[in-house]
VEXVEXKE-179158 format. One record per residue (C-alpha): residue in one letter; residue number from 1; x, y, z. Coordinates in nm, 4 decimals. Layout:
VEXVEXKE-179158
   r     k       east      north         up
   A   NUM          X          Y          Z
...
//
This chain:
VEXVEXKE-179158
   r     k       east      north         up
   M     1     0.0092     0.0040    -0.0042
   I     2     0.2956     0.2233     0.1081
   I     3     0.4320     0.1495    -0.2475
   V     4     0.0978     0.2901    -0.4093
   F     5     0.1403     0.6184    -0.1962
   I     6     0.4979     0.6673    -0.3149
   F     7     0.3970     0.6347    -0.6727
   Y     8     0.1513     0.8715    -0.6383
   K     9     0.2261     1.1716    -0.3992
   K    10     0.4662     1.1956    -0.1238
   Q    11     0.2318     1.4053     0.0706
   Y    12    -0.0121     1.0931     0.1263
   I    13     0.2728     0.9172     0.3344
   W    14     0.3288     1.2344     0.5056
   S    15    -0.0610     1.2303     0.5608
   L    16    -0.0247     0.8951     0.7348
   I    17     0.2833     1.0228     0.9716
   T    18     0.1162     1.3499     1.0950
   I    19    -0.2235     1.2123     1.1659
   N    20    -0.3033     1.4392     1.4286
   Q    21    -0.1673     1.7681     1.2200
   Y    22    -0.4619     1.7336     0.9577
   N    23    -0.7759     1.9029     1.0365
   N    24    -0.9490     1.9618     0.7086
   M    25    -0.7697     1.7096     0.4333
   S    26    -0.7208     1.4216     0.6543
   I    27    -0.7790     1.0637     0.5412
   W    28    -0.8794     0.9945     0.8952
   K    29    -1.1445     1.2542     0.9420
   R    30    -1.4599     1.1141     1.0862
   K    31    -1.8079     1.1983     0.9697
   P    32    -1.9971     1.3436     1.2647
   L    33    -2.2634     1.1244     1.4038
   A    34    -2.5248     1.3991     1.4333
   Q    35    -2.4724     1.4883     1.0630
   L    36    -2.5373     1.1009     0.9788
   L    37    -2.8464     1.1094     1.1896
   A    38    -2.9761     1.3999     1.0348
   E    39    -2.9055     1.3170     0.6655
   A    40    -3.0883     0.9770     0.7697
   A    41    -3.4057     1.1666     0.8976
   D    42    -3.3904     1.3974     0.5955
   S    43    -3.3450     1.1194     0.3150
   E    44    -3.5599     0.8461     0.4634
   K    45    -3.8253     1.0372     0.6236
   G    46    -3.7781     0.8644     0.9603
   L    47    -3.8165     0.4909     0.8851
   K    48    -4.0492     0.3404     1.1545
   R    49    -3.9060     0.0905     1.3916
   T    50    -4.1488    -0.2040     1.2996
   L    51    -3.8969    -0.5186     1.2852
   T    52    -3.8788    -0.7762     1.5845
   A    53    -3.6006    -1.0395     1.6532
   W    54    -3.7970    -1.2673     1.4515
   S    55    -3.8525    -1.0505     1.1518
   L    56    -3.4590    -1.0127     1.1889
   I    57    -3.4093    -1.3931     1.2076
   A    58    -3.6496    -1.4245     0.8867
   L    59    -3.4417    -1.1575     0.7137
   G    60    -3.1025    -1.3253     0.7880
   I    61    -3.2392    -1.6718     0.6703
   G    62    -3.3786    -1.5356     0.3660
   A    63    -3.0524    -1.3665     0.2764
   I    64    -2.8379    -1.6232     0.3674
   I    65    -3.0017    -1.9773     0.2537
   G    66    -2.8916    -1.9516    -0.1371
   A    67    -2.6020    -2.0419    -0.3659
   G    68    -2.3799    -2.0855    -0.0788
   L    69    -2.5792    -2.4091     0.0541
   F    70    -2.6726    -2.5380    -0.2861
   V    71    -2.3708    -2.4893    -0.4706
   R    72    -2.0540    -2.4106    -0.2697
   T    73    -2.0959    -2.7206    -0.0385
   A    74    -2.0496    -2.9686    -0.3127
   T    75    -1.7553    -2.7157    -0.4450
   A    76    -1.5982    -2.7331    -0.1040
   A    77    -1.6184    -3.1086    -0.0802
   A    78    -1.4819    -3.1642    -0.4162
   Q    79    -1.1878    -2.9362    -0.4197
   N    80    -1.0896    -2.9055    -0.0492
   A    81    -1.2397    -3.1327     0.2328
   G    82    -1.4570    -3.4307     0.1042
   P    83    -1.6907    -3.5048     0.4067
   S    84    -1.5147    -3.2941     0.6444
   V    85    -1.7011    -3.0307     0.4990
   T    86    -1.9077    -3.0478     0.7831
   I    87    -1.6179    -2.9296     1.0040
   A    88    -1.5590    -2.6354     0.7777
   F    89    -1.9038    -2.5229     0.8229
   I    90    -1.8795    -2.5234     1.2113
   I    91    -1.5177    -2.3066     1.1430
   A    92    -1.6997    -2.0687     0.9344
   A    93    -1.9806    -2.0407     1.1639
   I    94    -1.7523    -1.9551     1.4641
   G    95    -1.5738    -1.6955     1.2576
   C    96    -1.9245    -1.5129     1.1334
   A    97    -2.0547    -1.5645     1.5093
   L    98    -1.7341    -1.3482     1.6609
   A    99    -1.8007    -1.0873     1.3799
   G   100    -2.1472    -1.1168     1.4282
   L   101    -2.0965    -0.9915     1.7996
   C   102    -1.8986    -0.7052     1.6850
   Y   103    -2.1667    -0.6158     1.3990
   A   104    -2.4137    -0.6170     1.6527
   E   105    -2.2346    -0.3727     1.8864
   L   106    -2.1732    -0.1163     1.5982
   S   107    -2.5302    -0.1511     1.4442
   S   108    -2.7075    -0.1029     1.7963
   S   109    -2.4994     0.1776     1.8788
   I   110    -2.5280     0.3668     1.5645
   P   111    -2.8704     0.2439     1.4574
   I   112    -2.9250     0.4190     1.1230
   S   113    -2.9734     0.2595     0.7982
   G   114    -2.6895     0.1692     0.5950
   S   115    -2.3884    -0.0717     0.6113
   A   116    -2.0523    -0.1108     0.7644
   Y   117    -1.9385     0.1646     0.5518
   T   118    -2.1723     0.4260     0.7044
   Y   119    -2.0768     0.3811     1.0777
   T   120    -1.7189     0.3243     0.9811
   Y   121    -1.7118     0.6592     0.8346
   A   122    -1.8726     0.7827     1.1538
   T   123    -1.6194     0.6042     1.3819
   M   124    -1.2906     0.5501     1.2437
   G   125    -1.2364     0.7608     0.9356
   E   126    -1.2639     0.8350     0.5933
   F   127    -1.0046     0.6099     0.4626
   L   128    -1.1238     0.3056     0.6577
   A   129    -1.4677     0.3648     0.5420
   W   130    -1.3475     0.3808     0.1764
   I   131    -1.1627     0.0254     0.2431
   I   132    -1.4880    -0.1230     0.3793
   G   133    -1.6967     0.0282     0.1071
   W   134    -1.4877    -0.0665    -0.1749
   D   135    -1.4957    -0.4031     0.0083
   L   136    -1.8875    -0.4220     0.0047
   I   137    -1.8804    -0.3627    -0.3542
   L   138    -1.6601    -0.6916    -0.3991
   E   139    -1.8763    -0.8985    -0.1472
   Y   140    -2.2309    -0.7834    -0.3152
   A   141    -2.1553    -0.7152    -0.6824
   V   142    -1.9432    -1.0612    -0.7068
   G   143    -2.1623    -1.2221    -0.4772
   A   144    -2.4745    -1.1299    -0.6975
   A   145    -2.2529    -1.2591    -0.9821
   T   146    -2.1946    -1.6111    -0.8254
   V   147    -2.5568    -1.6584    -0.7613
   G   148    -2.6397    -1.5465    -1.1279
   I   149    -2.4111    -1.8263    -1.2497
   A   150    -2.5697    -2.0780    -1.0063
   W   151    -2.9244    -1.9721    -1.1155
   S   152    -2.7976    -2.0370    -1.4942
   E   153    -2.6800    -2.4018    -1.3984
   Y   154    -3.0258    -2.4776    -1.2145
   L   155    -3.2439    -2.3345    -1.5149
   N   156    -3.0501    -2.5760    -1.7608
   N   157    -3.1276    -2.8396    -1.4869
   L   158    -3.5029    -2.7349    -1.5016
   L   159    -3.5128    -2.7518    -1.8753
   V   160    -3.3699    -3.0953    -1.9118
   N   161    -3.5330    -3.2859    -1.5606
   V   162    -3.8363    -3.1163    -1.5229
   F   163    -3.9644    -2.9996    -1.8662
   H   164    -3.7680    -3.2417    -2.0593
   M   165    -3.6258    -3.0051    -2.2930
   S   166    -3.2775    -2.9411    -2.4606
   P   167    -3.0523    -2.7310    -2.2220
   I   168    -2.9012    -2.4008    -2.3277
   P   169    -2.6096    -2.4664    -2.5439
   F   170    -2.2772    -2.5000    -2.3404
   E   171    -2.1347    -2.1994    -2.5189
   F   172    -2.4106    -1.9739    -2.4547
   S   173    -2.4413    -2.0974    -2.0858
   H   174    -2.0536    -2.0801    -1.9706
   S   175    -1.7827    -1.8472    -1.9490
   P   176    -1.5039    -1.8297    -2.1893
   F   177    -1.2769    -1.9900    -1.9308
   Q   178    -1.4660    -2.3030    -1.9305
   K   179    -1.4809    -2.5986    -2.1647
   I   180    -1.6212    -2.9461    -2.1957
   V   181    -1.5034    -3.2399    -2.3691
   D   182    -1.7406    -3.4976    -2.5487
   P   183    -1.6677    -3.8232    -2.4212
   V   184    -1.7392    -4.0050    -2.7694
   T   185    -1.5729    -3.7690    -3.0283
   Q   186    -1.3153    -3.6104    -2.7884
   Q   187    -1.4214    -3.2645    -2.9439
   V   188    -1.3450    -2.9757    -2.7027
   T   189    -1.6468    -2.7180    -2.6563
   H   190    -1.5601    -2.3494    -2.5081
   G   191    -1.7971    -2.1053    -2.3424
   I   192    -1.8484    -1.7648    -2.4995
   I   193    -2.0917    -1.6164    -2.2613
   N   194    -2.3267    -1.7017    -1.9761
   L   195    -2.6623    -1.5585    -2.1201
   P   196    -2.8852    -1.7001    -1.8640
   A   197    -2.6796    -1.5345    -1.5816
   L   198    -2.6784    -1.1933    -1.7556
   F   199    -3.0396    -1.2043    -1.8306
   I   200    -3.1516    -1.2661    -1.4491
   V   201    -2.9053    -0.9880    -1.3307
   S   202    -3.0575    -0.7645    -1.5847
   V   203    -3.4071    -0.8384    -1.4964
   I   204    -3.3505    -0.7764    -1.1197
   S   205    -3.1601    -0.4595    -1.1874
   L   206    -3.4319    -0.3161    -1.4183
   L   207    -3.6918    -0.4293    -1.1563
   L   208    -3.4820    -0.2402    -0.8773
   I   209    -3.4775     0.0691    -1.0951
   K   210    -3.8506     0.0593    -1.1096
   G   211    -3.8773     0.0540    -0.7421
   I   212    -4.0187    -0.3525    -0.6919
   Q   213    -3.9120    -0.4542    -0.3617
   E   214    -3.9495    -0.7968    -0.1498
   S   215    -4.2199    -0.7397     0.1287
   A   216    -4.1978    -0.8726     0.4503
   F   217    -4.4682    -1.1178     0.3740
   V   218    -4.2955    -1.2474     0.0504
   N   219    -3.9700    -1.2809     0.2287
   G   220    -4.1467    -1.4819     0.4892
   I   221    -4.2744    -1.7236     0.2075
   I   222    -3.9443    -1.7447     0.0561
   V   223    -3.7968    -1.8416     0.3729
   I   224    -4.0517    -2.1179     0.4651
   V   225    -3.9994    -2.2667     0.1169
   K   226    -3.6203    -2.2742     0.1566
   V   227    -3.6334    -2.4004     0.4952
   A   228    -3.8722    -2.6759     0.4112
   I   229    -3.6695    -2.8197     0.1137
   V   230    -3.3758    -2.8002     0.3039
   I   231    -3.5452    -3.0084     0.5888
   L   232    -3.6839    -3.2547     0.3312
   I   233    -3.3415    -3.3179     0.1783
   I   234    -3.2059    -3.3829     0.5036
   V   235    -3.4826    -3.6172     0.6240
   I   236    -3.5340    -3.8042     0.3057
   G   237    -3.1818    -3.8135     0.2192
   W   238    -3.0653    -3.9554     0.5584
   N   239    -3.2087    -4.2752     0.4387
   F   240    -2.9765    -4.2986     0.1241
   V   241    -2.6545    -4.2064     0.3024
   N   242    -2.3758    -4.4662     0.2261
   P   243    -2.1425    -4.5016     0.4880
   A   244    -1.8333    -4.5652     0.2584
   N   245    -1.8736    -4.2140     0.0958
   H   246    -1.7471    -4.0753     0.4657
   T   247    -1.4709    -4.3098     0.4785
   P   248    -1.2058    -4.1297     0.5567
   Y   249    -1.3924    -3.8552     0.7036
   I   250    -1.0686    -3.6507     0.6600
   P   251    -0.8959    -3.7398     0.3500
   P   252    -0.5337    -3.7597     0.3650
   A   253    -0.3586    -3.4331     0.2424
   S   254    -0.2931    -3.4071    -0.0938
   I   255    -0.3295    -3.1602    -0.3971
   F   256    -0.6425    -3.1350    -0.6353
   T   257    -0.5933    -2.9363    -0.9419
   D   258    -0.9434    -2.8046    -1.1082
   E   259    -1.0415    -2.7984    -1.4475
   H   260    -0.8674    -2.4068    -1.4787
   G   261    -0.5403    -2.5519    -1.3571
   V   262    -0.5596    -2.4112    -1.0224
   G   263    -0.4206    -2.6333    -0.7601
   H   264    -0.6348    -2.6611    -0.4351
   S   265    -0.5054    -2.8201    -0.0636
   Y   266    -0.7436    -3.1314    -0.0260
   G   267    -0.7667    -3.3123     0.2822
   G   268    -0.5920    -3.2474     0.6157
   I   269    -0.5948    -2.9387     0.8460
   M   270    -0.5408    -2.7324     0.5119
   G   271    -0.8104    -2.8837     0.3040
   I   272    -1.0457    -2.8207     0.5859
   L   273    -0.9625    -2.4284     0.6240
   G   274    -0.9787    -2.4030     0.2420
   A   275    -1.2984    -2.5593     0.2694
   A   276    -1.4086    -2.3356     0.5468
   G   277    -1.3188    -2.0162     0.3131
   T   278    -1.5050    -2.1739     0.0231
   V   279    -1.8294    -2.2555     0.2410
   F   280    -1.8050    -1.9102     0.4097
   F   281    -1.9845    -1.7847     0.1065
   A   282    -2.2767    -1.9775     0.2435
   F   283    -2.2913    -1.7367     0.5374
   I   284    -2.2730    -1.4094     0.3609
   G   285    -2.6008    -1.2110     0.4157
   F   286    -2.6153    -1.2279     0.7840
   D   287    -2.4573    -0.9077     0.7689
   A   288    -2.7392    -0.7483     0.5854
   V   289    -2.9354    -0.7736     0.9405
   S   290    -2.7178    -0.5287     1.0574
   T   291    -2.8317    -0.2748     0.7954
   A   292    -3.1899    -0.2824     0.9247
   A   293    -3.0797    -0.1192     1.2807
   Q   294    -3.2855     0.1935     1.2210
   E   295    -3.6151    -0.0374     1.1717
   T   296    -3.5787    -0.2281     1.4556
   K   297    -3.8015    -0.1831     1.7661
   N   298    -3.5159    -0.2610     2.0337
   P   299    -3.1899    -0.2638     1.8523
   K   300    -3.0275    -0.3365     2.1962
   K   301    -3.1743    -0.6842     2.2179
   A   302    -3.3051    -0.7493     1.8897
   M   303    -3.0156    -0.7061     1.6839
   P   304    -2.7679    -0.9616     1.8502
   I   305    -3.0774    -1.1951     1.8557
   G   306    -3.1371    -1.1274     1.4699
   I   307    -2.7760    -1.1734     1.3675
   L   308    -2.6816    -1.4651     1.5855
   G   309    -3.0193    -1.6119     1.5690
   S   310    -3.0139    -1.6418     1.1855
   L   311    -2.6676    -1.8046     1.2165
   A   312    -2.7502    -2.0787     1.4662
   V   313    -3.0504    -2.1643     1.2432
   C   314    -2.8376    -2.1724     0.9327
   T   315    -2.5275    -2.3381     1.0846
   L   316    -2.7736    -2.6374     1.2222
   L   317    -2.9434    -2.6812     0.8719
   Y   318    -2.5719    -2.6413     0.6734
   I   319    -2.4016    -2.9290     0.9074
   L   320    -2.6876    -3.1774     0.8507
   F   321    -2.7181    -3.0700     0.5148
   A   322    -2.3635    -3.1138     0.4265
   Q   323    -2.3604    -3.4576     0.5945
   V   324    -2.6302    -3.5754     0.4071
   L   325    -2.4972    -3.4443     0.0616
   T   326    -2.1569    -3.5880     0.1053
   G   327    -2.3214    -3.9317     0.2070
   V   328    -2.5510    -3.9669    -0.0722
   A   329    -2.3022    -3.8892    -0.3549
   T   330    -1.9416    -3.9195    -0.3965
   V   331    -1.6643    -3.6770    -0.4365
   E   332    -1.6181    -3.7677    -0.7962
   D   333    -1.9869    -3.6796    -0.8425
   F   334    -1.9423    -3.3237    -0.7313
   R   335    -1.6168    -3.2990    -0.9387
   T   336    -1.7656    -3.4018    -1.2710
   G   337    -2.1492    -3.4740    -1.3392
   G   338    -2.2856    -3.2459    -1.0552
   K   339    -2.0733    -2.9568    -1.0149
   E   340    -2.2713    -2.6321    -0.9505
   A   341    -2.6058    -2.8411    -0.9818
   S   342    -2.4727    -3.1264    -0.7555
   V   343    -2.7875    -3.1237    -0.5205
   A   344    -3.0268    -3.2050    -0.7847
   F   345    -2.7927    -3.4412    -0.9349
   A   346    -2.7280    -3.6410    -0.6374
   I   347    -3.1328    -3.6540    -0.5689
   N   348    -3.2040    -3.7758    -0.9497
   K   349    -2.9028    -4.0307    -0.9433
   Y   350    -2.8759    -4.2027    -0.5937
   M   351    -3.2364    -4.1243    -0.4360
   I   352    -3.4613    -4.3503    -0.6455
   G   353    -3.8391    -4.3005    -0.6285
   Y   354    -3.7719    -3.9149    -0.5077
   E   355    -3.7088    -3.7550    -0.8411
   W   356    -3.9914    -3.5222    -0.7858
   L   357    -3.7920    -3.3790    -0.4898
   G   358    -3.5244    -3.3023    -0.7347
   Q   359    -3.7302    -3.1165    -0.9745
   L   360    -3.8994    -2.9407    -0.6690
   V   361    -3.5514    -2.8310    -0.5543
   T   362    -3.4646    -2.7169    -0.9092
   V   363    -3.7695    -2.4892    -0.8943
   A   364    -3.7574    -2.3774    -0.5507
   I   365    -3.3811    -2.2926    -0.5897
   L   366    -3.4342    -2.0682    -0.8958
   A   367    -3.6981    -1.8606    -0.6810
   G   368    -3.4457    -1.8560    -0.3917
   F   369    -3.1416    -1.7572    -0.5803
   S   370    -3.3461    -1.4636    -0.7336
   S   371    -3.4273    -1.3416    -0.3998
   V   372    -3.0526    -1.3750    -0.2889
   I   373    -2.9532    -1.1597    -0.6190
   L   374    -3.1985    -0.9150    -0.5180
   V   375    -3.0765    -0.8350    -0.1552
   M   376    -2.7418    -0.8163    -0.2910
   L   377    -2.8208    -0.5925    -0.5810
   L   378    -3.0067    -0.3973    -0.3429
   G   379    -2.7483    -0.3624    -0.0880
   Q   380    -2.4766    -0.2760    -0.3496
   S   381    -2.7188     0.0135    -0.4792
   R   382    -2.7132     0.1421    -0.1074
   V   383    -2.3596     0.1318    -0.0942
   F   384    -2.3203     0.3172    -0.4313
   Y   385    -2.5641     0.5780    -0.3478
   A   386    -2.4143     0.6219    -0.0141
   M   387    -2.0546     0.6608    -0.1447
   G   388    -2.1957     0.8743    -0.4374
   K   389    -2.3503     1.1215    -0.1870
   D   390    -2.0205     1.1654     0.0118
   G   391    -1.8319     1.2380    -0.2903
   L   392    -1.6176     0.9203    -0.2856
   L   393    -1.7822     0.8004    -0.6087
   P   394    -1.9156     0.9785    -0.8874
   K   395    -2.2144     1.2226    -0.7804
   A   396    -2.4275     1.0407    -1.0698
   F   397    -2.4286     0.7312    -0.8289
   S   398    -2.6300     0.9361    -0.5719
   D   399    -2.8957     1.0650    -0.8276
   V   400    -3.2459     0.9433    -0.7843
   H   401    -3.4790     0.8862    -1.0582
   P   402    -3.7275     1.1581    -1.0826
   K   403    -4.0587     0.9255    -1.0943
   Y   404    -3.9377     0.5717    -0.9339
   K   405    -3.7183     0.7494    -0.6808
   T   406    -3.4439     0.5054    -0.6850
   P   407    -3.0783     0.5445    -0.7403
   Y   408    -3.1118     0.4468    -1.1103
   K   409    -2.7810     0.5437    -1.2449
   A   410    -2.6120     0.3158    -0.9541
   N   411    -2.8296     0.0262    -1.0533
   L   412    -2.7415     0.0736    -1.3988
   A   413    -2.3438     0.0872    -1.3175
   I   414    -2.4304    -0.2196    -1.1103
   L   415    -2.5857    -0.3996    -1.3940
   V   416    -2.2978    -0.3435    -1.6282
   I   417    -2.0374    -0.4680    -1.3568
   V   418    -2.2252    -0.7719    -1.1979
   G   419    -2.3506    -0.8544    -1.5489
   A   420    -2.0240    -0.8807    -1.6857
   F   421    -1.8850    -1.0766    -1.4139
   A   422    -2.1975    -1.3177    -1.4262
   A   423    -2.1434    -1.3406    -1.8213
   F   424    -1.7689    -1.4030    -1.8393
   I   425    -1.6400    -1.5303    -1.5148
   P   426    -1.6531    -1.9007    -1.3903
   G   427    -1.8618    -1.9257    -1.0639
   D   428    -1.5887    -2.0884    -0.8414
   I   429    -1.3510    -1.8106    -0.8980
   V   430    -1.6074    -1.5092    -0.8189
   G   431    -1.7512    -1.7131    -0.5480
   D   432    -1.3805    -1.7309    -0.3454
   M   433    -1.3355    -1.3566    -0.4416
   T   434    -1.6364    -1.2747    -0.2779
   S   435    -1.5261    -1.4730     0.0354
   I   436    -1.2094    -1.3332     0.0863
   G   437    -1.3304    -0.9803     0.0238
   T   438    -1.6017    -1.0189     0.3006
   L   439    -1.3791    -1.1841     0.5125
   F   440    -1.1351    -0.8946     0.5097
   A   441    -1.4311    -0.6474     0.5893
   F   442    -1.5197    -0.8652     0.8864
   V   443    -1.1543    -0.8391     1.0097
   L   444    -1.1847    -0.4454     0.9839
   V   445    -1.5344    -0.4596     1.1774
   C   446    -1.3853    -0.6739     1.4645
   I   447    -1.0659    -0.4170     1.4938
   S   448    -1.2872    -0.1234     1.4701
   V   449    -1.4702    -0.2500     1.7772
   I   450    -1.1240    -0.2764     1.9757
   I   451    -1.0311     0.0789     1.8580
   L   452    -1.3633     0.2426     1.9389
   R   453    -1.3676     0.1109     2.3020
   K   454    -1.0260     0.3061     2.3320
   K   455    -1.0950     0.6237     2.1275
   E   456    -1.4801     0.6597     2.2225
   P   457    -1.5274     0.4934     2.5630
   N   458    -1.8016     0.7311     2.6609
   M   459    -2.0030     0.6442     2.3356
   V   460    -2.3453     0.5025     2.4137
   R   461    -2.3479     0.1284     2.2970
   E   462    -2.6883    -0.0518     2.3130
   F   463    -2.5103    -0.3624     2.2903
   K   464    -2.1672    -0.4466     2.3878
   T   465    -1.9535    -0.7140     2.2406
   P   466    -1.8514    -0.9386     2.5545
   F   467    -1.4922    -0.9841     2.6609
   V   468    -1.3269    -0.7208     2.4414
   P   469    -1.0435    -0.7381     2.3044
   L   470    -1.0588    -1.1337     2.3271
   V   471    -1.3818    -1.1811     2.1253
   P   472    -1.2814    -0.9447     1.8353
   L   473    -0.9307    -1.0780     1.8374
   L   474    -1.0467    -1.4094     1.8023
   G   475    -1.2870    -1.2907     1.5112
   V   476    -0.9610    -1.1656     1.3589
   A   477    -0.7809    -1.4717     1.4037
   V   478    -1.0522    -1.7239     1.2668
   C   479    -1.1166    -1.5073     0.9736
   C   480    -0.7683    -1.4611     0.8898
   A   481    -0.7150    -1.8420     0.9037
   M   482    -1.0315    -1.8881     0.6681
   M   483    -0.8533    -1.6164     0.4407
   Y   484    -0.5141    -1.8032     0.4607
   G   485    -0.6899    -2.1279     0.3386
   L   486    -0.8296    -1.9866     0.0448
   G   487    -0.4772    -1.9991    -0.1124
   W   488    -0.2403    -1.7506    -0.2858
   T   489    -0.4465    -1.6902    -0.6025
   N   490    -0.7426    -1.5352    -0.4038
   W   491    -0.4906    -1.3337    -0.1850
   L   492    -0.3385    -1.1944    -0.5368
   R   493    -0.6931    -1.0994    -0.6259
   L   494    -0.7643    -0.9195    -0.3251
   F   495    -0.4356    -0.7254    -0.3144
   A   496    -0.5237    -0.6391    -0.6747
   W   497    -0.8571    -0.5064    -0.6038
   M   498    -0.7736    -0.3258    -0.2783
   A   499    -0.4733    -0.1720    -0.4692
   L   500    -0.7246    -0.0467    -0.7430
   G   501    -0.9273     0.0817    -0.4499
   V   502    -0.6559     0.2726    -0.2973
   I   503    -0.5351     0.4364    -0.6342
   F   504    -0.8931     0.5438    -0.6983
   Y   505    -0.9468     0.6997    -0.3460
   F   506    -0.6163     0.9111    -0.3640
   T   507    -0.6734     1.0141    -0.7290
   Y   508    -1.0586     1.0648    -0.7176
   G   509    -1.2294     1.0116    -0.3982
   R   510    -0.9985     1.2336    -0.1631
   K   511    -0.9910     1.5014    -0.3761
   N   512    -1.3988     1.5061    -0.4335
   S   513    -1.4833     1.4061    -0.0529
   K   514    -1.7490     1.6345     0.0717
   L   515    -1.6304     1.6079     0.4106
   N   516    -1.2659     1.7029     0.3413
   N   517    -1.3906     1.9442     0.0840
   P   518    -1.7232     2.1157     0.2070
   E   519    -1.7206     2.3716    -0.0547
   K   520    -1.7463     2.1077    -0.3555
//
């Protein structure tokens, strides 16, 4: 990072060294809490506090259960851990719970609508707020692309197994980095563009521009459907578990090379850590609960219950689901025939007599994926809107449509970015990018709690993270361990992404920041 600073302007290094000497143009300048609350009241007209703890749990489950469970479980088993993917889920859940406690303190202490970006700006300064905001772009945008790619796979599964139609040709439903070899002719077919993934991202983006959002009732229905399907698979699939597929439960350490030529640590401790980083994607969404603090009746009690309650429910379902899935099908099934649609593949191949369940899973997963994409794109538009309003991104992102009253330019920009990822990048690559980016944001959130306890000891805290600094430090350690397990290629992508963010901040954001340049 210092290299980047030196490359651009020496004064930036000086600003790091002399933090306390800068008042008007400091990268650590904090946005006054009173100003944030005033903006929230003015722009959102005082959102009503109507959500209860149960509402937040439903919101969390609705955002969490999606592509992570139905797609990343099989990916982690195939590439990293085999049957011990259940242990990986436990590690990922511990990291999320520790980070969740820190989220609960920040969101209940500063109960305004927004994200980690907003309250980091108010407590830790502009530069770290930018870092988290830039990270949230990675989380939401790339996450939405991952779910869009999974949606594409399950659409083909729906066409073939439910409607008995021909699938969308491989070249128009896969990225240019993917290929398939005909087992008879040995002819190689390369992907060109993932049109179904681009289609669903475009449709939902246009719906968001028009202002169509999920109501609490619709979200509740989707949650009931998702949980019911998961429970059905667990209950019925338990009778089809083959103990041989769980032997050995923790495979011996080795290296697995995927179809892209990338090596993954398989088996042993490193394989489990790699799987934890992979299945961590299945938990992404619980932090969306923290953005609803301003609409919660009693954030002091409801926020930790909503965040940790949704994590607890989903973790239990995830462990049981992974145990059944890895027992029904083999690791080789996940690597070859099943891939992104491994759940439906396993049901159709091994659970004889329950083909209807595979069809039901495919239909319901498509609906569930659509809702997850909606939540992620909605969250992304709020981050773009907030950063555009603060001047850290172009002002156009904060422009509101005169008729629909939505940040339509932000949504159009997101459509282009997410659509490009979904259309041209393989799902496993963008999924791991999302995981490492979100884990990095969680690390910053945990650290921010420690810093705030020192810098703002008298700040009113509706909920306090217990055993500070132990809990935040443990959160940092577990999240860093999962990041380490994701491998050097994902670290390289993260550094490249953060380097772009730092360059953008010092060449554009800092100069146009409304906080540091009130005259603009």
